[in-house]
C-alpha positions in Angstrom: -81.2 108.4 102.5 -78.1 106.9 100.7 -77.4 103.5 102.3 -74.7 102.5 100.2 -72.0 104.5 101.9 -72.7 102.1 104.9 -70.6 98.5 104.4 -74.3 96.7 105.5 -75.4 93.3 104.1 -78.3 93.5 102.0 -80.0 91.6 104.8 -79.2 94.3 107.1 -80.1 97.1 104.4 -83.7 95.6 104.0 -84.2 94.9 107.9 -83.0 98.6 108.6 -85.2 100.5 106.3 -88.3 98.4 107.4 -87.3 99.2 111.2 -87.1 102.7 110.2 -90.3 102.6 108.2 -92.0 100.7 111.5 -90.3 103.4 113.8 -91.9 106.4 111.5 -95.1 104.3 111.5 -95.0 104.0 115.1 -93.9 107.7 115.8 -96.8 109.2 113.6 -99.3 107.0 115.2 -98.1 107.9 118.8 -98.1 111.5 117.6 -101.2 111.0 116.4 -102.6 109.2 119.8 -101.2 112.4 121.9 -102.8 114.9 119.8 -106.0 112.9 119.6 -105.8 112.5 123.7 -104.8 116.3 124.5 -107.9 117.1 122.2 -110.2 115.1 124.3 -108.9 116.3 127.6 -109.3 119.5 126.1 -112.8 118.5 124.9 -113.7 117.5 128.5 -112.3 120.3 130.2 -114.2 122.7 127.9 -117.3 120.7 128.8 -116.9 121.0 132.4 -115.9 124.6 132.5 -118.8 125.5 130.1 -121.6 123.4 132.5 -120.1 125.1 135.5 -120.0 128.6 133.6 -123.8 127.8 132.7 -124.5 126.7 136.1 -123.6 130.6 137.6 -125.0 132.0 134.6 -128.5 130.5 135.5 -128.1 131.5 138.8 -127.2 135.1 138.3 -130.2 135.3 136.1 -132.6 133.8 138.7 -131.5 136.5 141.0 -131.6 139.3 138.5 -135.4 138.3 137.7 -136.1 138.5 141.4 -134.7 141.8 141.7 -131.8 140.7 144.0 -132.3 138.4 147.0 -132.1 139.7 150.6 -130.2 137.6 153.1 -129.7 138.7 156.8 -126.5 140.5 157.5 -124.1 139.3 160.1 -123.1 141.8 162.8 -121.4 144.5 161.2 -121.9 143.5 157.9 -123.2 146.2 155.6 -124.8 145.5 151.7 -123.4 146.0 148.5 -122.5 149.6 148.6 -122.0 149.3 144.8 -125.8 149.1 144.2 -127.0 152.3 145.3 -123.8 154.7 146.2 -122.7 155.1 142.5 -123.8 158.3 140.5 -125.5 157.4 137.4 -124.0 158.6 133.9 -126.6 157.5 132.0 -130.2 156.4 132.5 -132.1 156.0 136.3 -130.5 154.9 138.5 -132.2 152.0 140.4 -134.6 152.4 142.9 -133.2 149.6 145.7 -133.8 149.4 149.5 -130.4 148.1 150.3 -131.4 147.2 154.1 -134.9 145.7 155.1 -135.9 145.4 159.0 -138.1 141.8 159.0 -140.8 141.3 161.9 -138.2 139.6 164.2 -136.1 143.2 163.6 -133.2 141.5 162.1 -131.2 143.4 159.5 -131.6 142.0 155.8 -129.4 143.2 153.1 -130.0 143.0 149.3 -127.7 140.8 147.3 -127.6 141.3 143.5 -126.3 138.7 141.2 -122.4 140.2 141.5 -122.4 140.0 145.2 -123.9 136.8 144.7 -121.6 135.6 142.1 -118.5 136.8 144.2 -119.5 135.1 147.5 -120.4 131.8 145.8 -116.6 131.9 144.4 -115.3 132.0 147.9 -117.4 129.6 149.1 -116.5 127.5 146.1 -112.5 128.0 146.9 -113.2 127.2 150.6 -114.6 123.4 149.7 -113.5 122.5 146.4 -110.2 123.1 144.3 -112.4 124.4 141.6 -113.0 128.4 141.5 -114.3 131.0 139.3 -113.9 135.2 139.3 -116.5 137.6 138.4 -114.1 140.3 136.3 -114.6 143.5 134.2 -112.5 146.0 132.4 -114.8 148.5 133.6 -114.8 147.8 137.5 -117.3 149.0 140.0 -115.9 146.5 142.6 -112.2 147.4 143.4 -112.0 143.6 144.7 -112.9 142.1 141.4 -109.7 143.3 139.6 -108.4 140.9 136.7 -105.5 139.2 136.5 -103.2 138.9 132.8 -105.4 136.4 131.3 -108.5 137.5 132.5 -107.7 141.3 131.1 -106.2 139.3 127.6 -109.5 137.5 127.4 -111.8 140.8 128.0 -110.3 142.4 125.5 -110.7 139.7 123.2 -114.2 139.5 124.1 -114.8 143.2 123.0 -113.4 142.0 119.7 -115.5 139.3 119.3 -114.1 136.2 121.0 -116.5 133.9 122.1 -114.1 132.3 124.8 -110.6 131.8 126.0 -108.7 129.0 127.5 -105.2 128.7 128.9 -102.8 126.3 130.9 -101.4 127.8 134.0 -99.9 126.8 137.5 -101.1 127.6 141.0 -99.3 126.5 144.3 -96.9 124.4 142.0 -100.4 122.4 140.5 -101.3 122.5 137.0 -105.1 124.4 136.2 -107.0 124.6 133.3 -108.8 128.0 132.9 -111.7 129.2 130.8 -113.4 132.4 130.5 -116.5 133.7 128.6 -118.1 136.9 128.6 -121.3 138.2 130.5 -123.4 140.1 128.2 -126.4 142.6 129.3 -129.9 141.5 129.5 -132.7 143.2 130.2 -132.5 142.6 134.0 -129.5 143.8 134.1 -130.3 147.1 132.7 -132.2 147.5 136.4 -128.9 148.3 138.0 -126.5 148.6 135.1 -128.3 151.0 133.3 -127.5 154.4 134.6 -123.8 153.2 133.5 -125.0 153.7 129.7 -124.7 149.6 128.9 -127.5 148.3 126.4 -128.7 145.2 125.6 -125.9 142.3 124.6 -123.0 145.1 125.5 -120.4 143.1 127.0 -120.4 143.7 130.6 -117.4 141.7 131.7 -116.7 137.9 132.3 -116.3 135.1 134.3 -113.2 132.6 134.5 -113.3 129.3 135.7 -110.3 127.5 137.0 -109.9 123.6 137.3 -107.7 121.3 138.4 -106.1 119.0 136.4 -103.4 117.0 138.2 -105.7 113.9 138.2 -106.4 114.2 134.6 -102.7 114.7 133.8 -101.6 111.4 135.9 -104.4 109.5 134.1 -102.9 110.6 130.8 -99.3 110.1 131.4 -100.1 106.3 132.7 -102.2 105.6 129.5 -99.2 107.0 127.6 -96.8 104.8 129.3 -99.0 101.5 128.5 -99.1 102.6 124.8 -95.7 103.5 124.5 -94.8 100.0 126.3 -97.4 98.5 123.9 -96.1 99.8 120.7 -92.3 98.9 121.7 -93.7 95.2 122.5 -95.2 95.3 119.0 -92.3 96.8 117.3 -89.8 94.2 118.9 -92.0 91.3 117.8 -92.5 92.5 114.5 -88.6 92.9 114.2 -87.9 89.4 115.5 -90.4 88.0 112.8 -88.7 89.9 110.0 -85.7 88.7 111.0 -86.7 85.3 110.8 -88.3 85.5 107.7 -85.5 87.4 105.9 -83.3 85.4 106.6 -85.2 82.3 105.1 -86.7 84.3 102.2 -83.8 86.3 101.6 -80.2 86.0 102.9 -79.9 82.4 101.7 -81.1 82.7 98.3 -78.8 85.6 98.1 -76.1 84.1 98.9 -76.5 81.2 96.5 -77.1 84.0 93.8 -74.0 85.7 94.6 -71.7 82.3 94.3 -73.5 82.2 90.8 -72.6 85.8 90.2 -68.8 85.1 91.4 -68.8 82.2 88.5 -70.5 84.4 85.7 -68.6 84.2 82.4 -67.5 80.5 83.7 -70.2 79.6 80.9 -71.5 76.2 83.0 -73.8 77.8 85.8 -77.1 76.1 86.6 -80.1 76.9 88.9 -79.4 75.8 91.8 -81.8 73.5 93.8 -82.0 75.7 96.8 -83.4 78.3 94.6 -87.4 78.2 94.3 -87.8 78.8 90.0 -91.1 80.0 90.6 -90.4 83.1 92.8 -88.1 86.1 91.6 -84.8 84.6 93.3 -85.4 81.3 91.0 -86.0 83.8 87.9 -82.9 85.6 88.9 -81.0 82.6 88.6 -82.2 81.7 85.2 -81.3 85.5 84.0 -77.7 84.7 85.5 -77.3 81.4 83.9 -78.5 83.0 80.8 -76.0 86.2 81.3 -73.4 83.7 81.5 -73.8 82.2 78.4 -74.2 85.3 76.5 -71.4 86.7 78.6 -69.3 83.8 76.7 -70.0 85.2 73.3 -69.6 88.9 73.8 -66.5 88.0 75.7 -65.0 86.6 72.6 -66.0 89.4 70.5 -64.9 91.9 72.9 -61.4 90.7 72.8 -61.8 90.7 69.5 -62.6 94.1 69.4 -60.7 95.5 72.0 -57.5 94.0 69.9 -58.9 96.0 67.1 -59.1 99.4 69.0 -55.6 99.1 70.6 -54.7 98.6 67.0 -56.1 101.3 65.5 -55.5 103.8 68.9 -52.0 102.8 68.6 -50.9 102.2 65.2 -51.0 104.3 61.7 -54.1 102.9 59.9 -52.2 103.1 56.4 -48.7 101.4 57.4 -49.4 99.7 60.1 -46.6 101.0 62.1 -47.1 102.6 65.7 -48.3 106.1 65.9 -47.1 109.1 67.9 -48.9 107.8 70.7 -47.2 104.4 70.7 -44.1 105.9 69.6 -43.9 108.3 72.9 -45.0 105.5 75.3 -41.8 103.4 73.7 -39.6 106.0 73.8 -40.3 106.4 77.7 -39.4 102.8 78.1 -36.3 103.1 76.4 -35.3 105.9 78.1 -36.3 103.9 81.5 -34.1 101.2 80.4 -31.1 103.2 79.3 -31.2 105.0 82.5 -30.9 101.8 84.6 -28.2 99.9 82.0 -26.2 103.2 81.5 -26.6 102.7 77.7 -27.7 105.2 74.9 -30.9 106.0 72.7 -31.1 107.7 69.2 -33.8 109.3 68.0 -34.0 109.8 64.5 -36.7 112.1 62.5 -37.1 111.1 59.0 -39.0 113.4 56.6 -39.0 112.4 52.8 -37.8 114.3 50.1 -40.1 115.1 46.8 -42.9 113.5 48.7 -45.1 116.1 47.7 -44.6 116.2 44.2 -45.1 112.8 43.7 -48.4 113.2 45.6 -49.8 115.7 43.6 -48.7 114.8 40.3 -49.7 111.1 41.0 -52.3 111.7 43.2 -53.1 110.4 46.9 -53.2 106.8 46.3 -49.7 106.5 44.7 -48.8 108.7 47.6 -50.4 106.2 50.1 -48.7 103.0 48.1 -45.2 105.0 48.3 -46.1 105.9 52.1 -46.1 101.9 52.6 -43.3 100.8 50.7 -41.6 103.7 52.6 -42.7 102.1 56.0 -41.5 98.5 54.8 -38.1 99.7 53.7 -37.7 101.3 57.3 -38.8 98.5 59.2 -36.1 96.2 57.4 -33.2 98.7 58.3 -33.9 98.0 62.1 -32.9 95.6 64.9 -34.7 94.1 67.0 -35.0 96.2 69.6 -35.7 99.4 67.3 -39.1 100.8 66.9 -40.1 102.9 63.6 -43.3 104.8 63.7 -45.3 107.0 61.5 -45.9 110.3 63.4 -47.8 112.6 60.6 -48.0 112.9 56.6 -44.5 111.7 55.5 -42.6 112.3 58.5 -41.1 109.3 60.7 -39.8 108.7 63.7 -37.3 106.1 64.7 -36.1 104.7 68.6 -32.6 103.2 68.4 -32.2 101.7 72.0 -28.6 99.8 73.5 -26.4 102.3 71.8 -22.8 102.5 73.1 -22.9 106.8 74.3 -19.1 106.7 73.1 -19.9 105.5 69.7 -21.3 106.3 66.5 -23.1 103.2 65.8 -26.3 104.8 64.6 -24.4 106.1 61.8 -24.5 102.6 60.2 -28.4 102.2 60.6 -29.0 106.0 59.0 -26.9 105.3 56.0 -28.6 102.4 55.6 -31.9 104.0 55.7 -31.2 106.7 53.0 -29.7 103.9 50.9 -32.7 102.1 51.3 -34.9 105.6 50.6 -32.8 106.2 47.6 -33.7 103.2 45.5 -36.2 103.3 42.6 -40.2 103.2 43.7 -42.4 101.4 41.5 -45.6 103.4 41.1 -48.1 102.7 38.1 -45.7 100.7 36.6 -43.1 103.5 36.7 -40.0 104.4 38.5 -39.9 107.1 41.1 -37.2 108.4 42.9 -37.0 110.3 46.3 -34.9 111.0 49.3 -35.0 111.7 52.9 -34.0 114.4 55.6 -32.7 112.7 58.7 -32.5 114.7 61.8 -30.6 112.6 64.9 -30.9 113.6 68.6 -29.1 111.4 71.5 -29.8 110.6 75.1 -28.5 112.0 77.5 -26.7 114.3 75.3 -29.4 116.1 73.9 -32.1 115.7 76.3 -33.7 113.4 79.0 -37.3 113.4 78.0 -39.1 112.1 74.8 -40.6 115.3 73.9 -37.5 117.4 73.9 -35.6 114.7 71.9 -38.0 114.3 69.2 -37.6 118.3 68.6 -34.2 118.8 68.8 -34.1 115.6 66.2 -36.7 117.7 64.3 -34.7 120.9 64.1 -31.6 118.5 63.1 -33.6 117.3 60.0 -34.9 121.0 59.6 -30.7 122.1 59.0 -30.5 118.8 56.8 -33.5 120.4 54.7 -31.7 123.8 54.1 -28.3 122.3 53.6 -29.1 120.1 50.5 -31.7 117.2 51.6 -30.7 113.6 51.2 -28.5 113.5 54.3 -28.5 113.3 57.9 -27.3 115.7 60.5 -26.8 115.0 64.3 -28.4 117.9 66.5 -25.5 118.4 68.5 -23.2 119.0 65.7 -22.5 122.6 64.3 -25.3 122.6 62.1 -26.4 126.1 64.1 -24.1 128.2 61.0 -25.4 126.4 58.3 -29.0 127.5 58.5 -28.2 130.7 60.6 -30.4 133.8 59.4 -27.8 135.8 60.5 -29.9 137.2 63.1 -30.7 135.7 66.6 -34.2 137.0 66.9 -35.4 135.4 63.2 -33.3 132.1 64.2 -35.1 131.9 67.4 -38.5 132.5 66.1 -38.0 130.1 63.3 -37.3 127.5 66.3 -40.1 128.6 68.1 -42.4 128.1 65.3 -41.3 124.3 64.4 -41.6 123.7 68.1 -45.5 124.6 67.9 -45.9 122.8 64.9 -44.8 119.5 66.8 -46.7 120.5 69.7 -50.3 120.8 67.4 -48.9 117.2 65.8 -48.7 115.6 69.6 -52.4 117.2 70.1 -53.9 115.6 67.5 -52.4 112.1 67.6 -53.1 112.4 71.4 -55.8 109.8 72.9 -58.8 112.3 73.0 -59.0 114.2 70.1 -59.5 117.6 71.1 -60.2 120.1 68.1 -60.5 123.2 70.3 -57.5 122.6 71.7 -56.0 122.2 68.2 -57.4 125.6 67.0 -56.2 127.0 70.2 -52.5 126.2 69.1 -53.3 127.5 65.7 -54.5 130.7 66.8 -51.0 131.2 68.6 -48.7 129.9 65.7 -50.8 132.2 63.3 -50.1 134.9 65.8 -46.7 134.0 66.1 -46.1 134.0 62.4 -47.8 137.3 62.0 -45.2 138.9 64.6 -42.2 136.6 62.8 -43.1 137.9 59.4 -43.3 141.9 61.0 -39.9 141.3 62.0 -38.5 139.9 58.9 -40.1 143.0 57.0 -38.5 145.6 59.8 -35.3 143.8 59.3 -35.9 144.2 55.3 -36.2 147.9 55.4 -33.2 148.2 57.9 -30.6 146.1 55.5 -32.2 147.9 52.3 -33.3 144.4 51.0 -34.3 144.6 47.2 -37.0 141.9 47.1 -38.5 143.2 50.5 -42.0 143.9 48.7 -42.4 140.9 46.9 -41.3 139.2 50.0 -43.8 140.7 51.8 -46.5 139.6 49.6 -45.8 136.2 49.7 -45.8 136.6 53.4 -49.5 137.7 53.1 -50.0 134.8 51.0 -48.8 132.4 53.5 -51.0 134.0 56.1 -54.1 133.5 54.1 -53.4 130.0 53.4 -52.8 129.9 57.1 -56.5 131.4 57.8 -58.1 128.9 55.3 -56.5 125.9 56.8 -57.7 127.1 60.5 -61.3 127.5 58.7 -61.1 124.1 57.2 -60.6 122.7 60.9 -63.1 124.5 62.5 -65.6 122.8 60.2 -68.0 120.6 62.4 -67.7 117.8 60.0 -63.7 117.7 59.8 -62.3 114.4 61.4 -59.1 113.6 62.8 -57.3 112.5 60.1 -58.3 115.3 58.1 -57.3 117.8 60.7 -53.8 115.8 60.8 -53.5 116.4 56.7 -54.5 120.0 57.3 -51.8 120.6 59.9 -49.1 118.8 57.7 -49.9 121.0 55.1 -49.4 123.7 57.7 -46.0 122.5 58.7 -45.3 122.0 54.5 -46.0 125.5 54.0 -44.1 127.4 56.6 -41.1 125.0 56.5 -40.8 125.4 52.8 -41.1 129.2 53.1 -37.9 129.0 55.5 -36.1 126.8 53.0 -36.9 127.9 49.6 -37.9 131.8 50.1 -36.3 133.2 53.0 -33.0 131.7 51.8 -33.0 134.7 49.0 -32.2 137.0 51.7 -30.4 135.1 53.9 -27.7 135.1 51.3 -28.1 139.0 51.1 -27.5 139.5 54.6 -24.5 137.3 54.5 -23.1 139.2 51.7 -24.2 142.8 52.7 
């Protein structure tokens, strides 16, 4: 049983458990007592019934050995007619003189064992509550007809049952009934041999009925006395337990609770109220030692928590906020902007030519470049602004407290472009890169973080298409500059871009779910196949001369996409490696649109 769901004190729980144990023990003892008492009563009744049955048997045997007994017949009385008026069926019928006349002329009738038993039974019923009855399944005398209990018993005797019992009522009084079989002996054959019986055959049986009112009254009285005694012992034990538990458990537990409430202070001491040699005192000592150990661990955990929080919310390379913290900060900025009726601007910054430097100089130089880029971006920020690295060479910036009627964000954007355009010193040499910036604005372009980032990403995508190293606001008319002259193709490009952003969000989520990432990648693969199919159908429709070559490039892109998915499926692939692989996929697909698709875009516009 679960006691935790009940709001009891430990003292009450212990007392309740012990009480239940005592009640269970008392119940078992009482049940055993009642069973034992019932068994003893049945043994006594069986003994008495067997004694009466045996006494009847003795008188019957005596009667049979003497060939019956002649007694004076009352006026009009006749001897047992069943001794001489039954036709024989097997053997010789007994030669019986049913009536004799004595010297005084009196009529004497022969009384056989059956008649004697019946007459004794009638005498017993007149002078006592105990009765017995002779009966058989093969009746000669109809007066000896059996009742239900006797009939079932007789059937059982034929199957080998030695004796039967039952409890019943007669005249609203309880009775114990007993019945045993009567077997044919040598003397019995004198009267019953002609019926076909043989030695040891079952001739019938005698049932004995004994009133048991007095025995039951005595039993109930003893049960009441026993129950009262058990209740007295139970209550006395409970009172003793209450006193003992309060003295030995509650007071020490209260002291331990007080110590537990102060644990962590580093200043606990074992109270004088606790016996240092028993379990409570030892537990107090353990609490004191635990208090001191907790102080040490607390300091370590605080330091570890700070490190873990930094790892969970900050990029390990640049120390900038990561995607998770970026979205959290953006939500806060949007809430504040809604209250103050101010604006929020989201910048999506993607480095130009970073991949070239990363491939030529190696990842180490690429990491140094990213660290320097992060420092330059932070130098362009105001007090309330925030810059985050959201993956690869992509950065996002939140600009807060802007007047929605002015374009103050342009000052920050131009400053960023100028800073990134300055030379980077890598391995002793100057290297130049640029950046493309997409801009979205709250509430004009969206009211939730995901929507604002996606639209800033789309605007950055347009900058890449139109020449790079520049910025563009989502709400400006940039769509014509990147349009493929086909509404369905344009929609598919933006859908693929949205899927790529969802994959990045999944990788940067607090709980790293590789299966979820693979599901998004499978969807991206299916949508990319569908997109390439639509493009190739458009090639055929518009007679594009480079259609075959373009289709081969599609197949190569799908092959690389499949390889990237297989790399992520490997068990040893880490979150960081997944991020790098997905960044490669994003670069592959966007580069395909900006570099490869531009040829047929020009063809479509000219034709």
